[in-house]
N, C-alpha and C positions, 0 to 999 in steps of 0.2 A: 671606423668614418672618419672623415675631415671634421675639424670645428672651428669655429673662430670667437676670437676674444677681441671686441672695439673697445677703442680706448680713446671714450670722445676729447677728451686736450687735448691743447695743441702739441705736438710732439716736434720738439726745437730739436733739429740739425746743428752737429758737428762742424760744416764748413759756412753754415749762415743764416739757410733756409727753413721750413719749417712746411709741416703736414696739422693743416688744420682737423682732420681723421685717419688716426692710426686702428685697418684691421688686422691682425695677425692669423693667418693659419695655421693649425695644427693635429697633430694625431696623436694618439695616449695607446696604448697597449699594457694588459693588467691594472691589476690592483693596488693601489699602493693600502703597504700593512698598517695597519696600526700605531706601529713605533713611524714610521713615517722617515722611514731610514732604506728605500728600496729603490728612490730615484735615479735612473738613468736617462741623463740628456745628452740625445744624437743631433749635434751639428754639422747640417747636410752641406755639401759641394755646388759650386757652380751653377748650373740649372737642374737642379734635383728637387725635390719639395718637399711634403712631410710626411709624404705615406713611405720611410724605412723600410717596409716586409714590402716594398714594387721593387726596388732601386737597389739594397744592400741585399745577394741572395742570404738565400738560409741564412742569415743572424736573430731575426727575428721568428726563433724556431724552438721548442722544448729541446733544451741541454745544449742552448747554444749560448751566447754568452747576452744575448737579449732576448733570452727566456722570459714572456711574459707571466708564466706562472713562478714566476721567481721576482720578477723586479717591473715596476711602474715605471715605463720607458715613453719621455716626452719624445718629440720632434718637430720644431717647429719652423715652417717656410717662412724664407729670409725679405728682411728689407728690399722694395723694387722687382721680387721675383713676377712670375705670371702667375703664379699656384696659390694665389686665394689672397695673399698681403699684399698691403700694398703697392704699390705699385704704380709703371707707366700709362698701362693700359687703363689703371680707375681712372673716377669722376673723379674732377678738382674741383671740391665743395664753389673755389670764387666765379668756376664759370661755368659749374654745369655738365663741360664736359671730359673727356678722358686727358690726360695730361700728356698722353705723348711725348714730344722732344722739350718737353719744359716739366721732367717731371727733375724736383731739385735735387741736385748732390747730397749724396750721402757717404757715409765708413764703414769700415769695416765695424769697430765703436760704439754707431747708431745703433746696429744688425745689430751690437750686443744688450745695448742700452733697449732696445725692444720685446727682447725676449725677456730679460728682466722684470719688465713689465708684467709680461705671460707667470712667471713662475712667479711673481709676487700674489697677482690674480689667481692661483693656481693653490696659492699656500702654500710652494713646495720651497721651507726656510733653510732645509739642506739636499745639496745634490750626491746624491752616494760618489757616482761616476759620472765625468765629462767626459764623452769622447768626439772629437771632428778627425777626418779626415778632408787633407788639401786644401780648400776654402774654409772649409768646414772644421778645418783645424785653427785657422787665421782664428776664428770667435771663439774659438774655445781656449785659448794660451792666453788672448784679448782680457776674456771673461774670471779666469784663473787669475789674473793680475789684479783689475779691477774688484772683483770680490770673492778674495781668499777664503776668508773665513765659511765663504756658502759652500765649496767646491771639498770633496773627502776625499777625489781620486781624482787622475786626471791623464787620458790615454791622448796620445797625440802621434799621428799617422797620416805619415807622408803629407808635411807643411815647413813651416817653417815661424817664425816671429816679427820677421820683418818682408813683406817686397821687397826681389833684390833688383837692382838692373838687368838681370837674364828675361826675370818673370816678367816683371812690367814691357819688355821691346815683344813680349810673343805677345800682348795685351794689345800693346800697342801695333803690330801688325795684324791683328785680328779686325782691329779697329779700323783701318784705313784698309781693308774690307768691306764693312760694312757702309764706309761713307764713299767707296768707289762706284756704290749702288745708286744708281738716279733717282729714286723712288725714297732712298732714306732721306726722312724730316719732313716726307709728308703726312697727314692727319688720318690715317686711315691701319690698321691693327696690321695689316699686312705686310707694312711699309718695310722696305731693305730687305723681304724673305731672299734675294737673290746673292746679295751681299752675307749676310749670316748663314748663307750653306756655303762658303768661300772660307768664311772664319772659320767656321764647324772643324771644317774640314783642315787647314791648317792647324789648329789646334790641335786636334786627333792623330798628329806625326809628335807631336810632344808627349803628347799624353801615354800612347804607345811606344816609338822610338824603332829604330831599324831589328832589332829583336822582335819585339812583340808581328811587324811586321811579316819579317822577315818568313816567321812562323807561321802566320794564318792566311795568309795573301800571296803564294807563290801560285804560278800558273804553272795552270795541267794541257794545255795543250802546246806545241814546240810555237806553233805559230796564232796564236788566238787576235780575233777581232780586235777584240779590245782588252785591256789587262785585268787581271782581280784584284789586284789592288786601284786602282781605278775607277772601276764600279762598286766598291765601297765605299771610297772619299766619296764618290757622288751618293751612293746609299744614306751616309751618315750623316751629309748634309742636307738632306732632301726631309731625312727624316727629324730632326731638329728641327725643321721649317714646322709641320703637321702640328708639332707639339708645344714651340714656343713663340718669340716675339721678339723681334731684334731692339728696338728699345728697351726691354727687360737683359736683353742681353750686350747692349751697349754700356748702359748704369750701372750694371753689378761691376763689368770689366775696370767702370773708373774705379768702383769703387777697390777691389782686389787690392789695386793700384794705392792707395792712402796707408795700406796694412803695415803699420811700425807700431808695434807692443810700447817702446818706449820713447816714442812721444812724447811729448810735457813728462816725463817719468824720470830723465837723468839716462836715460839712451836703455836698448834695449837687453846689455849686463845685468844692472842695474834689475831694472823691469823685472827680472825672470829673474832675480834670489828673489825679491818676495811670495813666488809661491810657494803654498804650504799645504798645496795634497802633495799627495805621494802622487809620482810620476811616471808612465809610461812610453819610453818617444821608440813609435816605430820606423824606421825606413825601410824600402824597397831600391835594394840593388843596381838595379836597373831605371832607375827614377831620373830622368835628368831634368825635370823641373823641380825637383827636395831635390839634391841630389844624397847619400847617405853621408858623406865627410859634413855636410850642412848640419845636419838631421843630428848627426854627434855633438858639435859641436852646439849646440842650443842644448840638448841635455845634458851636458857639460854642466852649463851655468843654470841649469833649475836642482836646488839643493831638494834631495828626497827622490833622486829619481832614476830612471835603470831605460839600456838600451836593449832594445833586440832589432833584427835585423830578418828580415823576409827575401830569399834570393828567388827571384820568379824573373820569365825574360815578358813582362808583361807590361813592363815603365812604369807609370807612375798608375793607371789603371791597374795597378797589382791590388790596389787595396781595394776594385771591387771581383776584382774575381778568384783570389790567392783566401776566397773567405773560411777552408778551412787550416789553414796556418795561422792566418788573424785569431780564431777561433782557438787555438792552442797557445797562442802568445797571451792574447788577454782577458780570458776567463778566469785562467791562475793569478793571475793580477787582479781581477778584482774580488774574488776570491783568500787573495791570501790572507 
């Protein structure tokens, strides 16, 4: 069941803006034990929500690494999202109307600061294992640097310590698609939907990569009236439009590009050296967004860390698809 934490003090943002009221949506699974040492916090990716059991198949189950019989699992929805935490469709207290395009700029660091408020509210002084994939990994590595004493173990999957020019270029291409929709900027919930559908289709090319598409989207006829890969792109764009909004998608892409764990800390290498959590870094062989080579470099900079790699044809989305392989890696790490 979704829950909410309301922070009624002003929440100042790193880039100079401010939210006069902050609401954070979150889910929990399992029970906190008497020693309060069974907390597993999951940081979610771009358009996911706080319901891990829904978007990460076969993880919040008995015998899996998010087993609610053994762990108290927490996942909080990120700032700017469409799923309950304060975002562009929420009411701006200053105007009485939704923010839409006036939602203030924020960073990955702001996302983490918001979740620290929630962790404090829940009385979770120690997080036994912090797990993040993709943009969730951005949050997890930032949190491990920001509060090293709070995090016992850290699992980083298909992610990085800093947004690269390549990933920023992917985001900019998606923003250009949204901006090309003439309705984007209008003060209504469904503004920019056609642009967001195109942006999602662009993003999927990088999430899956050629091997994933070639494996799953082959035509079954010699001369199809419309190619299977074409219908897949259209379907995925329309699917996101049924559950999300273009303003949230746009501002989270902007926040993605701010990610730099070394900002103000002497650079990435220096920042990563401050992590005290026992760390697992997991790369995916076909990931074209965060390549295995980049993941290895990050791992080498983190003390007390190990690197594992999953062989998958599903690119970056392998972290969602290869749940059995992930479980075989993460569960022993958590139980060392």
